[in-house]
C-alpha positions in Angstrom: -51.8 16.4 52.7 -49.8 13.2 53.0 -50.5 12.3 49.4 -49.4 15.7 48.1 -46.3 15.6 50.3 -45.2 12.3 48.9 -46.0 13.4 45.3 -44.0 16.6 45.8 -41.1 14.6 47.3 -41.0 12.3 44.2 -41.2 15.3 41.9 -38.5 17.3 43.8 -36.0 14.4 43.9 -37.0 13.0 40.5 -37.1 9.6 42.1 -39.6 7.7 40.1 -38.5 4.4 41.7 -40.1 5.5 44.9 -43.8 4.6 45.5 -46.6 6.4 47.3 -47.5 4.8 50.5 -50.3 6.4 52.5 -51.0 5.5 56.1 -54.4 4.4 57.5 -55.9 3.9 54.1 -59.4 2.7 53.8 -60.9 1.1 50.7 -61.9 4.4 49.2 -61.0 6.8 46.4 -57.6 7.7 48.0 -56.5 4.1 47.9 -57.6 3.9 44.3 -55.7 7.1 43.6 -52.6 5.8 45.3 -52.7 2.6 43.2 -53.3 4.6 40.0 -50.4 6.9 40.7 -48.1 4.0 41.7 -49.0 2.2 38.5 -48.3 5.4 36.6 -44.9 5.7 38.3 -44.1 2.1 37.5 -45.0 2.7 33.8 -42.8 5.8 33.8 -39.9 3.9 35.3 -40.2 1.1 32.7 -40.4 3.6 29.9 -37.4 5.5 31.2 -35.3 2.2 31.5 -36.2 1.3 28.0 -35.2 4.8 26.8 -31.9 4.5 28.6 -31.3 1.1 27.1 -32.2 2.4 23.6 -29.9 5.4 24.2 -27.1 3.2 25.3 -27.5 0.9 22.3 -27.4 3.9 20.0 -24.3 5.2 21.8 -22.6 1.9 21.5 -23.5 1.7 17.8 -22.2 5.2 17.3 -19.0 4.5 19.2 -18.5 1.3 17.2 -19.2 3.1 13.9 -16.8 5.9 14.8 -14.1 3.3 15.8 -14.5 1.5 12.5 -14.4 4.7 10.6 -11.3 5.9 12.5 -9.6 2.6 11.8 -10.5 2.8 8.1 -9.2 6.4 8.0 -6.0 5.4 9.8 -5.5 2.5 7.3 -6.0 4.9 4.4 -3.6 7.4 5.9 -1.0 4.7 6.3 -1.5 3.6 2.7 -1.2 7.2 1.5 1.9 7.7 3.7 3.4 4.5 2.3 2.7 5.6 -1.3 4.2 9.0 -0.6 7.4 7.6 0.7 7.9 4.6 -1.6 9.0 4.3 -5.2 6.0 3.0 -7.1 7.9 0.6 -9.2 10.5 -1.1 -6.9 8.8 -0.5 -3.5 12.0 1.0 -2.0 12.2 4.5 -0.5 11.9 7.3 -3.0 14.6 9.9 -3.3 13.1 12.4 -0.8 12.2 9.9 1.8 15.6 8.2 1.5 17.6 11.4 2.0 15.3 12.5 4.9 15.7 9.1 6.7 19.4 8.9 6.0 19.9 12.5 7.3 18.2 11.6 10.5 20.3 8.4 10.9 23.5 10.4 10.1 22.8 12.9 12.9 22.1 10.1 15.4 25.2 8.2 14.4 27.5 11.3 14.6 26.1 12.0 18.1 26.9 8.4 19.1 30.2 8.5 17.3 29.4 5.3 15.4 30.5 4.7 11.8 28.2 5.1 8.8 28.7 4.6 5.1 27.0 5.6 1.9 26.9 3.4 -1.2 25.8 4.8 -4.6 24.8 2.3 -7.3 24.1 2.7 -11.0 23.1 0.0 -13.4 25.5 -0.2 -16.3 24.3 0.5 -19.8 20.7 0.6 -18.6 19.6 2.7 -21.6 20.9 0.0 -23.9 18.7 -2.6 -22.0 15.6 -0.3 -22.6 16.5 0.3 -26.2 17.2 -3.4 -26.9 14.4 -5.1 -24.9 11.9 -2.4 -24.2 10.9 -0.5 -21.1 8.8 -3.3 -19.7 11.9 -5.5 -19.4 13.9 -2.5 -18.2 11.4 -2.2 -15.3 11.7 -5.9 -14.6 15.5 -5.4 -14.3 15.1 -2.6 -11.8 12.7 -4.7 -9.7 15.1 -7.7 -9.9 18.0 -5.5 -8.8 16.2 -4.2 -5.7 15.0 -7.7 -4.7 18.4 -9.1 -5.2 20.2 -6.6 -3.0 17.5 -6.5 -0.3 18.3 -10.1 0.5 21.9 -9.0 1.3 20.9 -6.1 3.6 20.1 -5.8 7.3 16.8 -4.4 8.6 18.6 -1.3 9.7 20.0 -0.6 6.2 18.3 2.1 4.2 17.8 1.6 0.4 16.3 4.2 -1.9 15.9 4.8 -5.6 17.5 8.2 -6.1 17.3 8.3 -9.9 16.1 6.4 -12.9 18.5 3.5 -12.6 20.5 4.9 -9.6 20.1 3.6 -6.1 21.7 4.4 -2.8 22.3 2.6 0.5 22.9 4.2 3.9 24.6 1.8 6.3 24.7 2.5 10.1 27.4 0.9 12.3 29.4 0.2 9.1 32.9 1.5 8.3 34.4 1.9 4.8 35.8 -1.7 4.7 32.5 -3.2 5.7 30.6 -1.1 3.2 33.1 -2.1 0.5 32.6 -5.8 1.2 28.9 -5.4 1.0 29.1 -3.4 -2.2 31.4 -5.9 -3.8 29.1 -8.7 -2.8 26.2 -6.9 -4.5 28.3 -6.4 -7.6 29.2 -10.1 -7.7 25.6 -11.4 -7.2 24.2 -9.0 -9.8 26.8 -9.9 -12.4 26.2 -13.6 -11.8 22.4 -13.4 -12.2 20.4 -13.8 -15.4 16.7 -12.9 -15.9 14.5 -15.0 -18.0 11.7 -12.7 -19.2 9.3 -13.7 -22.0 11.9 -16.1 -23.3 14.6 -13.5 -23.4 17.8 -14.0 -21.3 18.8 -10.6 -19.8 21.9 -10.0 -17.8 23.3 -6.8 -16.5 25.9 -5.3 -14.2 26.2 -2.5 -11.6 28.9 0.0 -10.7 29.2 1.2 -7.1 30.8 4.1 -5.3 31.4 3.8 -1.5 32.0 6.6 1.0 32.1 6.8 4.8 31.1 9.7 7.0 33.8 11.9 8.5 33.5 13.4 12.0 32.8 16.8 10.3 30.0 15.4 8.1 26.6 16.7 9.2 24.7 16.7 5.9 23.9 13.6 3.9 24.3 15.5 0.7 28.1 15.7 1.4 28.3 11.9 1.5 26.2 11.7 -1.6 28.5 14.0 -3.5 31.6 12.1 -2.5 30.0 8.7 -3.3 28.9 10.1 -6.7 32.6 10.9 -7.5 33.6 7.4 -6.6 30.7 5.9 -8.6 31.8 7.8 -11.8 35.4 6.6 -11.1 34.1 3.1 -11.2 32.3 3.9 -14.5 35.4 5.4 -16.0 37.5 2.4 -15.1 35.3 0.0 -17.0 32.1 -0.4 -15.0 31.1 -3.6 -13.0 33.3 -2.5 -10.2 33.4 -0.8 -6.8 35.4 2.3 -5.9 36.0 3.5 -2.4 
């Protein structure tokens, strides 16, 4: 009865770490049965611990594999997002991403009543460069242009390629005079630079139109349209100039 009671207690509580301990045992079959059952419980406990260790090792491996896979997917998503928002040739924002980001910044700046400006830039006679030197050198000119002006920009300034050889800047906390000074600096640096590509000396210029946001401006497209008018004014007046 004592043996069965202890066996039932172990089974009921699923406590295999507990051992059977009968009182007043003599050196008989019951003692041998107790030893046999305790050995069996010890073996079961060892096997269970090994199973738990194996299960934990598998769980750790799976969690590690999932974490690595998640990190790889996140990296891939970041790369895809970058590719979706950047111009593949120059690395600056593409047209859609530039206008989306600029629109967001315009709304914030209008709420904070801080000045913002828009600069539209177009490389002069770019078709002639392509026709004369070929499209490969034309691409190098575009890359050179973006790298040149990026050195003159702040981290907060947005730059995007909004057309073939047309680029735009959106400048926060910048009034019309500050935007004009930056635009004229860009014009000057570009005009003074020369590219040496495959033994060919290539120089080029840029025309720029500058416009600042009015209190009533809520759409970046309105700034773009007015800057576009200024840009073509610069083109009509001889190119290689800034109009505001």
